N, C-alpha and C positions, 0 to 999 in steps of 0.2 A: 334324288328321287323326283320324278316329274310331279308337276302341280296337281294333276288329276289323280295321281296315285296317292298323294298326301290326303286329298279330300276323301278318297274312297276309304282309306284306312281309318281316318277320323270318324267318318260316318259309321263304319263297322263297329268301332269302339263305343260310340254313343248308343247304337242300337243294343249292344250287349249290356250297357248300363241300364237302359230302360227295362230290359228283361229281368235285371237284378234289383229293380226298384221295390224293395221290401221295406217293412218298418225298421228293420235292423240297418239297412243301408242308408236310409234317410236319417236315422238317428246318428249314424257315424258322420254323415255329411254335415249336420248341424253342429255336432261336437267339435269337428275339425275347425270350423270358423270361430267357435267360442274360444278355442285354445289360442288361435291366432290373435283374437281381440284381447284376450287376457294377458298375452305376452308383453304388451306395452302399457298395461294399466298401472304398473308400479314405476314407470319411468318418470324422471323429473319433469316438471312442467316447463315449456319453452319460455325463454326470455323474450317477451314481445314488447319492444319499446315503440312508442308512437312516433310516426314520421311527421315532420312539419309540413303536412299537405292538407288542403281542405277535404273534409269527408264527403263522400257521395251522399247528397241529401235526398235525391229522388231519381227515378228512372225517367229518361226522356220518352214521351209517348211514341208509340209505334204508329206507322202510317200504313194505309192500304197498299201502297206501292211496295213497301218493305215486306208485308205479309205475302203479297203476290209473288215476290221474288223468292221468298223462303219456300212457298208451296211449289214453285216451279223447280227449284234446285234441290230440294230435299228428297231423299230416297223414299219410295212408296213401300215402306216396310209395314206389315200388319200382323196382327195376332188374333186369337179367338176373342179377346175382349175388345178389340177395335178393328173391325174388318173393312173400314171405309177409306183408307188413305188414297187409293187409286181414284176413287170417286171424287174426293176433295181436290185432287190435283187437276182432274178433268174439268171441274167446275170452279177453278181458282178465281176467275174473273168475277163470278157471282157470289162466291162464298167469302172472299177476302174481307169485305166490309164487316161481316158478322164476326169473323175471327179477330179482326182488328179491334172491334168493340170489346170483345171478351178479354183480349190481352191487356188492353188499356185499363179495364175494370180491375183486373188482377194486379196490375202495376200500382194502381191508386190505393187499393185496399190492402195490398200485401198478403193476399190470400190466394189459395188454389183449391178448387173443389176436391174433396176427398176422393171422389171417383176417379179423378185424373192421376192420383198418386198410387193407384193399384198397378202392380206389375206382375208379369209372369216371369219366374226365375227358372232358367234352364241351365243345367250343368254341362259344360263342354270340356273335353280333355285338353289340357294345356299343350301337349305334344303327342303326336301319333304313337311314339314308342313307349309311352308311359302305361303302367298297369291300370286298366279301367276299374279294377276292384278296390283301388286305394283312393279314399275320398280326397286326400291331399293333392291328387293329380288332376283335380277338376277346378275350373274357375266358373263362377256364377255369371250368367248373362241375363240381365234384367231387360225385359221388353215392356216399355211403357206405352200408354196410349199416344196416338199420333199428335193430338192437340197439345198434350203435355210436352212432347219433344219440341214442338214449335215454340211454346212459351219459354222453354229452357234456352233455345237459341236466341230469342229476343233478349232475355236477361243476360246471357253470356256476352252478347255484342256490347251491351252497355257497360257491363262490369269490366271487360277487357279494354274498352275505350277509355274508361276512367283510369285504370291501372297504367295504361300506356301513356296517357297524357301527363301523369305525375311521376313517371319512372318508378313504379312500384315493383316491376319485375326485376329480378337479378340481371345484371348486365350480360352475363354469359348464358342465360337460360335460352335454350333452343327448342325445347318441347312445348307444344300447345301454344305457339305464337305464330302469327302470320308472317310469312316470308322467312321463317326459320325452319330448320329440319336437322336431321343427323348430319347432313353435309356441312351446315354452318358450324356445328359443334366440332366436327373433324377439322375443318379449316382453321378454327380458332386454336385448337390444340397444336396443329401442324405449324401454324405461324409462331406460336410461343416457343416451340422446339427449335425451329429454324433460327429465330432471333437469339436464343440461348447459345446455339452452336456458333453463330457469327461472333458472339461476345466471349467465346471460349469458356462458356459456363457448362456445368453439369446439369443434365435434365433427369428428373426422376418422375415417372408416371405411375400413379396408383389408380387402379380401376376397381370400383365397388359395385357389385350387382346385388341389389336387394331382392331376395326371393319373396314373391307374392306381396310386393310393396303396397299395392292398393288395398289388399285385404287387411293390412295392419294399420291403416290410417285411422287415427282416433278422431271421430267426427266432432267431439267437443273441442278438442284442440284446434282442429281445422276451422271451425266456426269462430272461435275466439280470435284466431289470427286475422280472419277477414273482417270481423266486426270492429277492429281497430280503425279501419279505413272507411266505414260506412256509418250513416246516422240512422235514426229510428225508422224512417220509411223503408229503405231498401233492406234493413236488418230484419224487418218482419217477414219479407218474402223469402230471404235466405233461411 
């Protein structure tokens, strides 16, 4: 199916959901995610052993140049609660010092204004062929204020830099890492298979696809995993 056909079908399904947005459908939507969250509530806690690496004690202050680069390169997505991204990008040279001050204040205090945590959540059909009347066939898309997304990128850069410096990422992880992609994952698997064939060894490949993996992530476990490697300052922001 052509790309524009997929987009047209997806838009049609989303419009149909909006017409069906009743109290009953919203209740079914909320209930579905409660079920997914409860499915992992009884799981055994993970075994998190501390690595012998220095914890991240603080976040490096952001510079005006970094903010200007982020403003220039970030997409100008906006929503009804934050309609000014395009204006900020156009005035990046003048507004960068103000945003830089606000970001550094947030890094020092470990706080983020509550108004920047508000998000608009829109349901989107996972695949065009799925039934739009089934709540499980949707994924939530959270649209956060533009300044909040900039602050997230600042924090992400520093967190990833710390994890990379002390080899906290799994060696074979290809997702969400710079200079890594599905291609590096395929190359790694292909290399292992070719070496096994050369050594006259048998290769067995097991592929596991977790359905709605991000929907079932336990936030408490996720934060506990990360807090092993950070100290009090960054922990407050996370």
